[in-house]
N, C-alpha and C positions, 0 to 999 in steps of 0.2 A: 270452756276455754276463755282466755282473755280476748275481749273485743278490741280490735285495733282501730286506728283512725279511719273514719269513713265507714265504720261498722263492717269491716271485712272479716273473713275467716270465722264465720259464726259456727260452722259445723265442726264436729270432732270426728275422728276415725270411727269410734264406736257408733256414733249417730248415723254415719254413712252406712255402716255395716248393718244396722238394725232398721233403717228407714223403711216405712210402708209406702204404698202407692200414693202418688201425688208429687207436687213440686216442693223442694226443700231449699230455702235460700241460704247461700254461704256469704252473701254480701257483695256489693259492687256489681250486681247483675248476674253473678254466677249462681246457678241452681242445679241441684241434683233432681232429675226427673225419673221417678220410679213408676213403672207400669207393669204390675205383677212381678214376675221373676226378672224382667228386663229393667235395666237402669242405664241412664246416660247423663252426660254433662251438657248444659246449655248456658250460653251467655246472652243475656238480653242487654241491648244497648241502643242508643240513639245515634244514627249515622250522621255524618257532617251535613247531609241534605235535610236533616230533621226527621227522617223516617225512622220509626221504631222497627228493629230487626232482631232476629234470633240467630245465633251461630252455634252449631254443634261442636263440642270439644271432645267427642269420643265416648266410648263405652265406659261405664263405671263398673269395675270389677269389685265384687263385694263378698267373695267366698269366705274371707276371714277378716278379722280386724286389721291384720297386716296388709292384706290386699286393698282394703278400703282406705287405709292411710296412704298407700302408694298412689292410688288413683286420685285421691283428693289433692295430693301435692302436684301431680301432673296437670290436673284441671286448673288449679290456681296459677301454675306457670303459664298455661295457655291463655287464661283470662288476663294475666298481667301483660303478655305480649300484645293482646288485642287492645287493651287500654292504652298501651304506648302508641299504637298506630292511630288510635282516635285522637290522642294528644297532638299527633303530627298532622291531623286533618285528613286522615285516610280511613276508608271504610274497611274493617277487617275482612268482611265477606268478599269484597271486591279484590282485596290483596290476595286472599286465599284462592280465588278464581284465577287471578293472574299467575300465581305460582303453579297452579295445576296446568294452565295453558303453556307456561314456560317449560314445565316438566314434560308435557306431551310433545312440544316442539323439539326439545332436546332428545327425547326418545325416538321421535321420527327421524331426526338428523342422524342419530346413531344407527338406526336401521338402514337409512339410505346409504350411509358410509359403508356399512357392512355389505350392502348389496353391491355398491360400486367396487369394493375390494374383490368381490367374487368375479367381476368382469375384468379379467386381466387382458393384456394385449393378445395373449395366446387364445383365450376363449373367444374374444371378439373376432379375431381373425378366422378362427375355425367356424364360428357361427355365420359370418359373412360368406365364407367359402361354401358352406353347406346350403345357404339360402340363395345365393346369387351366382356363384361361379359354377358349381357342379351342374345346375340345371341348364346352363346356357353355353358351356364350353365342352370341348371333347374330353374324353377321359384322360388322355395324355396331357393336354394343357391344364386341366384341372389339378392333376397330381403334381405337375411342375409348379403350378401357382402356389400351392400351400407348402410344398417342399422347399421352395426358395426362401420362404420366411422362416420355416422351422430350422433350416440348415445355416442361415446367415445372421439372424437376429440373436444377439447374445442371450444366454439363458436368464441372466439376472433381469434383463429388460423384458424378455418374452413373458416372464411370470409376474411382472409388475401390474398393479391396477392401471388400467388404460388412462384414467384421468390424472395420474401422478407423473406421467412421462413428459419431460420438458424438452424443448427443441435442442438445446446444446448437447444433451446426452444422446439423443437420437442421431444427431449429426456425427458425433464421435463414433457411434456404433456403425453407421453407414460407411464412414471413411476408413474404418478398420477392416472392412470386408476383404477377405483374401480368396483366391480361387481354391476350389476343392482339391485336396491332395492328389487325387487320381487324375485331375485335369491340369495339374500344375505345369507339366512339361509343354502343354499346348496353350497355356494362358498367356495373354498379353495385356498390357495396360488398358488398351481400348476395350477389350472384352470385359475386363473387370469393371470399367466405367459403365458399360452397358448394363451389366448385372446390377450394379448399385442403383442406377437410374430406374431400372425395372422394379427393384424392391421398394424404392421410395414411392413409386407410383401405386404399387399395390397397398402399401401402408397408408397412403393418402386416401384410398378408397375405404379402407378399414376404419380410419379415424372419422371420415365424413359420415359413414354409416353409424358409428358409435355416437356421434353428436346428434344425429337424427333420432336415435333411440334413447337419448338422455343418459348415456353411459359416460360421457365426458363432455367438456365444454369447449375444447380447443383442438386444433389439428396441427401438431408439431411437424408432421410430414410435409405439410404445405409451407410451414414457416421456414424450413431448412432448404427449400428449393433454390433460392438465390445463393445462399451460402455454399451449397454444393457446387454450383457453377463457378463460384469464385475460388474454391479450394481443390476441385478435382483436377487431375493432370490435364494441361492444355495440349492441343495437337497442332502441328504445323500443317501446311497445305496438303502434304502427302498422307496425312492421317496418322502420324507417329506420335504417341504420347511422349511428352517431354517433361523434364523436371524444371520447376521455376529456377531461373538463374540465381536467385538469392540463396537457394539451398545448395548450389553446386560446390562452394568451398567446403562446406561441412562434409559433403559426400566424398570429395576428393581427398580430404584429410584422412578419412577412413580407408579409401581406396589405396592410398600410398602405404598404409600399414598392412594391406592384404598381401599374402604371399602368392607366388605362382606366376607363370608366364602369361596366363589369361588376364590376370589383374594388370600386369605391365602393358599388355597389348591394349586393354581398355583405356588405361590412363594415357597412353600415347595417342590413341584415337581422339580422346577428349581434348588433349593439348593441341592437336593439329586440326581439329574440326573435320576429321577425315571420315569417309564412308567406311562401313564395316569391311567390305571386300578389299578396299585399298590398304587398310591397316593390317589385316591378318595375312595378306599376301605380300607384305613388304619384304624386299630382298636387300642384302648388303650392297649389291652393285648399284642400287638406287640412292644410297646414302653417302653424303660427303660430310664427315664429322668435323673436318677442319673448316669448311665453308658454312657448316650448320644448315645444310639444305637436304631436302628429300625430293627427288624427281620421280613422280608417279607416272609410269608409262601409260600411254593413251589406251592400251588394250585392257587395262584394269579399271578404267574410268567409266562412269555412267554413259558418257557420250561416245564411247568407243565404236559403236555401230555406225556412226555418221562419218562421212568423208572428211578428210583433212582435220581429224581430231588431233589435238595437241597434247603433249604431256603436261602434267600439272606440277609446277614448282612450289614446294611447301617450305617456308622458312621456319627453322626449328628454334624454339626457345631453349634457354639453358636447361630447364627441367626436362624437356623432351630429349635433349642430348644426353643427359644423365641416364634416362631410361634406356636409351640405346646402348650406352656404354655397359650398363648392367647385363645386357643381352649378349655382349661379345663372347664368343667362344662356345655358345650353345649349339650353333649349327653353321656350317660353312656357307650356306646360301641363304637360308631363311632367318629373318630377324626374330620372328615369334613362332618357333617350331612347335608342332603338336607334341604333347607328352604321351599320346595314345597311339599315333601312327608314325612310322618311320618316314622321314623325308616329306612330311605333309605339314602344312601350316595349321595354326590354331583354327578351330571351328567357331562359327558365330554362336553356337550353343554354349561353348565354353565361356564366352563373355556374358551371355544371358545368365549362366550359373553364377557368375561373379555378382551380377545385379541381385540375384536371388539371395545370395549370402549376405549382401549389404541391406537386404530388406526393402528394396525399391523396385523390384521387378514388376510389381503391379502398378507402378506409378510412371514408369518411363521405359522406353525401348533403348537399345544401344544407339540406333540411328537418331532417335529424338534427343538423347543426352549429348551425343557428340556434335550434332549439327544444329538442331532446333534451339537447344539451350544456348549454344554459342551465338547463334544468329539473333536471338531475342535480346541477349545481353548487349551485343554490339549495337543493335538498333536503338534499344531503349535507353542506353547510357550515352549514345552518340559517340562511341569509342572511335569511329572512323567514318569516312564518307561512304555512302551506299555502294559506290562502285568498288571500293576497296573491300568491303565486307563480302560482296558477291564474288570478287576475285578469290578471296580466301576460301570460299565455299566451292570454287571451281564451277560456278554456274556460267554457262555459255552466254556470251554476248551476241545478240542478233546482228548488230551492226559490225561488219567485219573490220572496217577502218578503225572504229572505236576499240574493238577487241585488240587489234595490234598495238594501238596506243597504250591501252591498259597494261598489256604485258610488259611494255617497255618502261612505263612510268611508275608502276605501283610497287616495285620491289621493296623500297624503304618503308613505305606505309604499311604494306602487308606484314613485313617483319615486326614493325612497331605494334601492330594490332595483335598478332599472336603472342608477342612478348607481354603486352598488357593483359591479355587473357590468362596467360600462365601466372602472372603476378596476382591477378584477381583470385584465381583458384587457390593460390597459396596463402590467402588471408586466413588469420586464425578463425576457427569456426565460431568462437564466441562473438565475433564482430559481425556475424551475418545471421539471418533467420535460421534457427536450428531445424534439423530434419524431424519429421513426425516419427513417432515411435513405430518401430517395425512390427 
């Protein structure tokens, strides 16, 4: 064959095929090393450190001249790449060792990722439950512990690798928890909140255990703790879950479109900041549509058991009057008659059912929506003086002299406050914080 510059490519395919035992030079340090039936390619070179080294370039297949030609071409390509590394000042053997190490690291990473993928949130939860909960808790508590996670964590999240779960999606899943269908009639916002908190605490333990066993590196259940306090329904002093007032206009917009006497009764109660019993028991003899007032008898008020209880005068906004006019003619005595029982008022369960249809029953009670939401709006926006707000809520004044003065002086301010409340509730829903998805 033609000898090229630097005396490379000395061997031919036939010579490779017929070579006997020994070293056969192809030029540039590349040699065919034959040892009986075995043969391999070797590159001799001087490393950048000055040290003479040999690097294997693989087996030399010589079953036929065609095989010998193919293996010769592959060996020359390998030798060429090694010489390029030498021209760059790199040792080909060191580079090869680095490539092997990188490949091993990549393979180890793939195996680790595969192992982590097997440790889903479900598997980690059940593993922790089996190791920690079952041996230390009663059978009933142990069953409830794991069932609360299996029933409430969404399937997509439950089957995800635990180290892929991020705080925002976990928070969204927790806030979307609803009461079980069989318990829906007995469920209240505060009970749902307790369930959500309990589930977060159990997930917190699962993630901490997974971190300890190197199945994940972060605990999203701990990260969402503060955010849950910020977004879960708040409670007034009496413990009634309430809807944030910023979301009330959007809800009232939907409530106005809802049909039925129960929906009108709930809207009226919200507009007047009335207690549930006061609204559902309203009678036409208490209403003066011309004066736009509603005089709630003392025997239906919270303080009716006390001596010298006074009736509560409620000033009606234009929207509240409209609601009442729509109710005219439905019953001779009752403003909001029951559709189920003759001569009976609406039940509080009917208004709870309205909240259920609106998708907010797990976030607020009727009492919380009608009174706590109004109270929070009035105080946080400074819509009126505290005495006026308390008078609208019919909270009793301990000072009898001051109470008499309040009744005489607050009429205009109370009317203005409830009018402002109705106007706030009538704002377009796009102008306020939208409701969360039901």
